[in-house]
N, C-alpha and C positions, 0 to 999 in steps of 0.2 A: 504494499500499500504506500502511495506517495505521501511524503510529509508535507502538510499544507503550508504554504507561504502566503496566506491570505493577504491581499493588498487592502489593508484597512485604513491607512493614513489618508486624510483628506487630500483629494486631488491626485491620488496614485492610481485609481482604477480607470481603465479605458473601456468604453462601450461603443459598439456599432449597432445602430438601430436602422433597419431598412424600412423603406416606405415611411420615412419620418418627417415628411413635410406637411402633413395634415392629419386630422382625426386622431385616432388612437396612437399612431406612431409619433406624432408631434407631442402629444400629451406625455407619452413615455419618455421621450427625449428631454422634455422640460423637467420632468420629475427627477430623472437621473442627474441632470445638471444641477438641480437644487440640492441633491445629495452629494454634491461636489465630485461627481464622476465626469471625466473628460469624454465628451460625447461627439461622435461622428454620425451624421444622418445621411441617408440617400433618398433621392427622389428622381422620378423620370425627368421632370422639369423643375428646376430650382426657381421658384417665384421670387420676385423682388419685394413682394409685400409681406413676406414671412416675418413674424416677430421672433427671431431666433436669439436665445440668450447669448450674451457676450462670451466669446471663446469657443462656441460650438462650431465644429467643422461641417460643412454641407457639400455633398458631392452629387453631381448629376450622373446617374447611371440608368440606362434603359435595360431592365432585366429581360425584356422580350427579345433582345438581340444577343444571341449566344456568344458571338465573337467578342463584343465589347464587355459583356458580363464576365467571360472567362478571364480577360485581362484584369478586370477589377478583382476577381476572386484570387488571382495570383498575388496582387498587391496586398490583399488582406492577410495573406500568409505571414508577411513580415511586419505587420503593424503592431503586434503584441496586445491584442484585445483580451481583456479579462471577462467581458460580458458581450454576448451576442443576442440581439433580439431580432428574430426573423419575422418582421411584420408586413413586408410587402406582399400584396396579393391582388388578384384580379378575378373578375367574375363575368360570366355571360349566361343568361337565362334562356333556355330553349327546351321544347319537348324532346324527349330522348331520341326519337327517330329522326329529328331534324337537326341534331347537334352538328355544327360545322366542325370538321376535324381540325382545321387550322385554329379555330377558337379553342378547341380542346387541348391542342398541343401548347398553345400560348399559356393557357391556365396552368397546365402542369409544369411548363418551363419556369414560370414565376413562382407558383405556390409550392412546388415540391423540389424540382431540380435545383433551383437557385438556393433554396434553404439548405438542401443536402450539401451542395458544393461549399457554401460558406461555413457550414459546420466542419467540413473537412479542412477548410483553410485555417480556422482558429484552433482546432484541436491540438496540434503539436505544441503550440505555445502554452496553452492551458495545462496540458499534461506535464509539460516541463516545469511549470511553476507549482504544480500540485493543487491548483485552484482555478476554477472557471465556472461560469454560469451561462447556460443557453436557455432562452425562453422562445419557443415557437408559437406565434399567434395563430391559432386555429379558428374555430367558429363553432357555434352550437350546431351548425350543419356538418360538423365533423363528429358529432355525437348522435344527432338525429338527422332526418332528412325531409325532403319535401319535393313534390312534383316540380319538374323543370330545373332541378338543381343537380343533375347527374354529374356534370363536369366539375363544378365547384365542390360539391359534397364529396365526391370520390377523391379529389385532391386533398381535402382537409382530413378525411379519414386516413389517407396515406401519410400525411404529416404527423399524425398521432402515432401511427405504427413505426415510422422512422424514429421518432423521439423516444419511444419505449425501448427500441432495440439499442439505440445509442446510449441511453441512460444505463442500461444493463451492462454495457461494455466499459464505460468510463467512470462510473460512480466511485469505484474503489481507488481511483486516481485523483479524486478531489473535484471532479467536474460533474455538476448536477444539471440535468436536462429535463425540462418540463414543457408542456403545452398549457396555454390558457385558451378558453373557448368563450369569447364574448358573445353575448346575446344581442338584443336590439339596443344599439347605443345611439344616443342623441348627438349626431355629428352633422356637419354641413351637408355631407352627401345624403344622409338619411332625411334631413329636412327638405332637401331639394327633390328627392325621389318620392317621398310619401306625402309631403305637405302636412298642414296642421290637422286636417281631418283624418288622414291615414295614420298619423302618429297617435292621435287620440284613440282610434279604434284598436291599434296595436297595444297600447298601454292597458286597455281593459282585459287583454289576454294574459297579462303578466301578473303573477301574484302580488308583486310590490306596487302594481298599478301605475307604473311609470317606466320610461326607458332609462337605461343606464347612462352614466356620464363617462366620457373618455378618461377623465381624471381618476375615476374609481378603478378602471382597468389598469391605468398607469401605476397607481399606488400598489396594487398587488404584484404587477410585473416587477416593479422596483424592489419589492420585498423578496420575491423569488430570486432576483438577480443579485441580491446583496449578501453581506456576511452573516446576517441573522438567520438566513435559510441554511441550515446545516444537515437536514435529514429528509427533505422532500425532493424526490427525483422520480422520473418515469411516469408522472401523472398528467392528466388532461383535465384541468379544473375549469368548470363552467362559471362564468361571471354573468349571470342572466336574470337576476331577480327571482329565481325559482322556476323559470319558464320550462326548463327541460325535466322538471321533477313532478309535473302535474299533468 
């Protein structure tokens, strides 16, 4: 078993948060930065209107383009990250028989393959230190499913399986790997897609009678990724106001 060299001093931990320019990813990045973690975030397009905390590094990386992504994954190998949050994800809704295979491949490229490769990239450094935290952001549709969600749901179930296998492999070396499965979260995208009436209807289906906040997901991700988490690994934990339990 590797001897832990936990990076606990303020400002010593380094984190990579993919899909960190909006929604849950941005909330996670801000929370980690508030915890004095040195954070790098990625986004397909880096917007000029982002309110990024001072000192946070922002990279434009298109995960749907395998060649540019592979170059990025190679760079990650030497960056010395202590924390990896695989949050980048895409979706396309369609009846099963009508799923466009190009859409299917893009979803799996971003949601599964990219996460897999980045885990490979950070692992040697984490194992070498005897400490590391990987949090893969899944979805409640990686625990349950719904019509027209075959491409997305299968990718999120796959992310859970990958995380469980990796956790079993590296837990004894000080690297803890988990999934979180957010439910319906009040983000800019959710508001745009559902509108006020749709969000109200959805809220009535959730035991807590409201959508979650990105900051609530971020708080738990930050805890899983921090030094206080010493014994949780291989789990897929829903953050959904009880939705998947009723």
